[in-house]
VOBA-754024 format. One line per field, with one value per residue: residue number from 0; residue in one letter; chain; x negated, y, z negated of N, C-alpha, C, O in turn. Coordinates in steps of 0.05 Angstrom, whole numbers. Each point is the difference from the previous one (the first is absolute). Example, Ala and Ser with C-alpha at 12.3 -4.5 7.8 and 13.67 -1.06 7.14 Angstrom:
% residues 2
pos [0; 1]
code [A; S]
unit [A; A]
n.u [-264; 28]
n.v [-114; 21]
n.w [-156; 27]
ca.u [18; -16]
ca.v [24; 24]
ca.w [0; -1]
c.u [-18; 15]
c.v [24; 22]
c.w [0; -14]
o.u [-21; -10]
o.v [0; 22]
o.w [-13; -4]
END
This chain:
% residues 92
pos [0; 1; 2; 3; 4; 5; 6; 7; 8; 9; 10; 11; 12; 13; 14; 15; 16; 17; 18; 19; 20; 21; 22; 23; 24; 25; 26; 27; 28; 29; 30; 31; 32; 33; 34; 35; 36; 37; 38; 39; 40; 41; 42; 43; 44; 45; 46; 47; 48; 49; 50; 51; 52; 53; 54; 55; 56; 57; 58; 59; 60; 61; 62; 63; 64; 65; 66; 67; 68; 69; 70; 71; 72; 73; 74; 75; 76; 77; 78; 79; 80; 81; 82; 83; 84; 85; 86; 87; 88; 89; 90; 91]
code [M; A; A; R; R; S; I; L; S; L; A; V; A; A; V; A; F; C; L; L; R; S; T; L; A; P; A; F; A; G; S; V; Q; K; P; A; V; R; G; S; H; T; A; M; Q; A; K; R; I; E; I; F; V; T; N; P; S; V; G; A; R; T; R; M; M; V; S; P; S; M; T; C; D; E; I; V; E; A; G; R; K; E; L; G; F; D; Q; P; W; I; K; N]
unit [A; A; A; A; A; A; A; A; A; A; A; A; A; A; A; A; A; A; A; A; A; A; A; A; A; A; A; A; A; A; A; A; A; A; A; A; A; A; A; A; A; A; A; A; A; A; A; A; A; A; A; A; A; A; A; A; A; A; A; A; A; A; A; A; A; A; A; A; A; A; A; A; A; A; A; A; A; A; A; A; A; A; A; A; A; A; A; A; A; A; A; A]
n.u [-14; -31; -30; 30; -3; -34; 9; 20; -39; -20; 25; -15; -31; 22; 48; 18; -31; 30; 4; -28; 12; 33; -24; -28; 23; -35; 22; -58; 39; -49; 2; -24; -14; 46; -7; -25; 57; -5; 43; 0; -22; 9; 29; -28; 2; 33; -16; 3; 38; -2; 27; 9; 36; 10; 31; -29; 3; -42; -31; -21; -27; -23; -31; -27; -11; -6; -1; -34; -25; -7; 22; 8; 2; -36; 1; 5; -32; -25; 1; 19; -33; -13; 36; 26; -43; 0; 15; 33; 16; -18; 32; -11]
n.v [-19; -11; -43; -38; -12; 9; -41; -20; -22; -46; -35; -9; -34; -36; -30; -11; -38; -56; -6; -16; -48; -38; 0; -9; -33; 9; 30; 24; -6; -21; -33; -42; 12; 24; -9; 43; 17; -22; -19; -34; -27; -30; -31; -37; -21; -12; 3; -34; 2; -41; 38; -32; 31; 9; -18; -24; 44; 8; -19; 53; -37; -4; -6; -12; 30; -12; 38; -22; 26; -16; 33; -13; 34; 38; -21; 5; 18; -25; -5; 16; 26; -30; 21; 1; -5; -8; -21; 17; -31; -7; 1; 32]
n.w [-7; -31; 9; 10; -43; -28; 9; -38; -9; 4; -20; -48; -24; 13; -12; -46; 9; -3; -43; -6; 2; -3; -27; -36; 28; 33; -14; 8; 25; 0; -28; 11; -36; 18; 31; -26; -5; 39; -15; -28; 11; 26; -15; -12; 31; -12; -48; 31; -24; 9; 19; -29; 47; -53; 44; -10; -16; -5; -36; -18; 2; -30; 40; -29; 22; -36; -13; 12; 30; 31; 16; -44; -30; -5; -37; -56; -13; -13; -43; -37; -12; -30; -33; 19; -24; 37; -29; 26; 34; 36; -33; -31]
ca.u [13; -11; -7; 21; -1; -18; -9; 21; -14; -20; 16; 28; -26; -8; 11; -12; -13; 5; 18; -19; -21; 11; 22; -20; -9; 2; 22; 4; -33; -16; -4; -17; 3; -23; -20; 8; 7; -9; 19; -5; -35; -2; 27; -11; -18; 18; 20; 30; 26; 24; 31; 32; 0; 27; 29; 15; 42; 10; -8; -22; -26; -37; -33; -6; -22; 4; -23; 2; 19; 29; 18; 27; 23; 6; 5; 16; 11; -8; 7; 32; 5; -8; 14; 21; 29; -11; 30; -9; 22; -7; -27; -27]
ca.v [22; 14; 20; 14; 40; 8; -3; 19; 26; 19; 16; 24; 23; -5; 11; 32; 17; 14; 14; 21; 7; 11; 31; 21; -3; 22; -20; -1; -14; 20; 23; 17; 38; 14; 34; 20; 4; 14; 13; 21; 5; 26; 23; 26; 11; 18; 6; -3; -18; -13; -9; 3; 6; -20; 14; -22; 0; -7; 0; 4; -1; 10; 7; 20; -1; 19; -3; -2; 27; 8; -9; -11; 22; 0; -28; -13; 22; -3; -19; 2; 9; -22; -28; 22; 7; 36; 13; 29; 6; -8; 12; -13]
ca.w [9; -7; 32; 0; -6; 0; 17; 8; -9; 23; 22; -5; 2; 26; 16; -11; 6; 30; -2; -13; 19; 18; -26; 9; 15; 12; 13; 30; 1; 1; -21; -3; -3; 5; -2; -1; 34; 14; 7; -31; -11; 25; -15; -22; 26; 25; -12; -1; 3; 7; -29; 1; -9; 4; -4; -9; 9; 27; 10; 11; -4; 11; -11; -14; 0; -17; -17; -25; -7; 1; -25; -2; 16; 28; 12; 14; 18; 19; 13; 9; 25; 18; 5; 9; -15; -8; -2; -23; -28; -27; -13; -11]
c.u [-16; -10; 17; 1; -16; 7; 27; 0; -13; 21; 8; -10; -19; 21; -9; -15; -5; 24; -12; -26; 15; 13; -26; -12; 9; 28; 12; -42; -7; 1; -21; -6; -15; -20; 18; 7; -23; 10; -6; -16; 12; 21; -17; -27; 14; 18; 17; 0; 16; 15; 27; 11; 36; 18; 15; 24; 0; -25; -8; -12; -26; -5; -6; -29; -3; -24; 1; 6; 30; 19; 22; 17; -13; -10; 39; 17; -17; 15; 19; 0; -13; 17; 18; 20; -17; 26; 1; 20; -21; -34; -23; -8]
c.v [19; 6; 6; 33; -2; 3; 30; 37; 8; 5; 22; 36; -2; 25; 33; 9; 15; 23; 33; 12; 19; 22; 17; -1; 19; -3; 1; -16; 22; 35; 19; 30; -6; 21; 16; -1; 29; 30; 24; 16; 22; 15; 23; 14; 14; 13; -1; -21; -5; -13; -5; 8; -15; 14; -15; -6; -1; -21; 3; 5; 23; 3; 24; 10; 21; 7; 18; 28; -5; -9; -13; 5; -7; -32; 1; 31; -9; -40; 3; 20; -22; -19; 28; 9; 37; 16; 31; -8; -31; 7; -4; -9]
c.w [1; 30; 6; -4; 17; 41; 19; -17; 19; 24; 8; 6; 30; 11; -10; 14; 35; 1; -8; 22; 32; -4; 11; 26; 15; 14; 32; 13; 13; -16; -2; 9; 35; 16; 12; 32; 0; 9; -16; 5; 27; -3; -18; 13; 17; -21; 5; -7; 8; -15; 22; -16; 23; -25; -13; 4; 36; 10; 21; 3; 18; -6; 1; -1; -25; -13; -34; -14; 9; -29; 8; 23; 24; 14; 18; 21; 25; 8; 8; 32; 22; -5; 9; -21; -10; 12; -14; -33; -20; -14; 7; -19]
o.u [6; 8; -1; 2; 8; -2; -1; 16; 1; -3; 8; 7; -17; -9; -11; 4; -10; 6; 16; -11; -8; 19; 3; -19; 23; -1; 21; -24; 16; 0; 1; 5; -22; -3; 18; -17; -4; -13; -2; 6; -1; -4; 6; -10; -14; 20; 14; -19; 13; -3; 4; -3; 5; -3; 23; 10; 21; 2; 2; 0; 6; 4; 10; -8; 3; -13; 16; 15; 15; -5; 7; 5; 8; -4; 9; 22; 10; 4; 2; 16; 1; -5; -17; 24; -4; -1; -16; 0; 4; -22; -6; -24]
o.v [16; 21; 25; 16; -6; 23; 15; 18; 23; 17; 12; 21; 16; 21; 17; 23; 20; 11; 19; 21; 20; 7; 11; 16; 7; -20; -7; -1; 19; 23; 24; 5; -11; 15; -8; -7; 18; 19; 23; 23; 24; 24; 24; 17; 14; 6; 17; -14; 20; -20; 12; -4; -7; 10; 7; -20; -4; -1; -16; 25; 9; 7; 16; -16; 20; -20; 14; 0; 9; -18; 0; -13; -18; 0; -2; -2; 13; -8; -6; -6; 7; -21; 10; 6; 11; 16; 4; 10; -5; 1; -16; -8]
o.w [17; 11; 0; 18; 23; 8; 19; -1; 8; 17; 20; 10; 4; 9; 15; 5; 12; 21; 2; 5; 11; 15; 22; 1; -8; 15; 10; -7; 6; 8; -5; 23; 5; -19; 15; 17; -17; 9; 6; -4; -5; 6; -2; -15; 14; 13; -12; 8; 2; -14; 20; -24; 23; -22; -1; 8; 14; 25; 19; 1; 22; -23; 15; -17; 14; 1; -13; -20; -18; -16; 24; 21; 14; 24; 23; 12; 19; 23; 24; 17; 24; 12; -15; 2; -21; 19; -18; -23; -23; 9; 18; -1]
END
């Protein structure tokens, strides 16, 4: 009877180890960290950043290149103009 309990406890410990290992393992294949993207370095040299401006209520999106000196209000105003929402009755 003692041998049966030791084998059972060994099996339970092995299952627990497998479950612990599977929860701590990376979730995706190839999860090795990749080197930095070249585009981010190029964008920093150009002093311009590409952003997406989205109007979620109608699903309209546009890409914009902005400089770090632009304020949020200027970006919103330029985005409205590019999306065609620059109507005089819309407040800035």
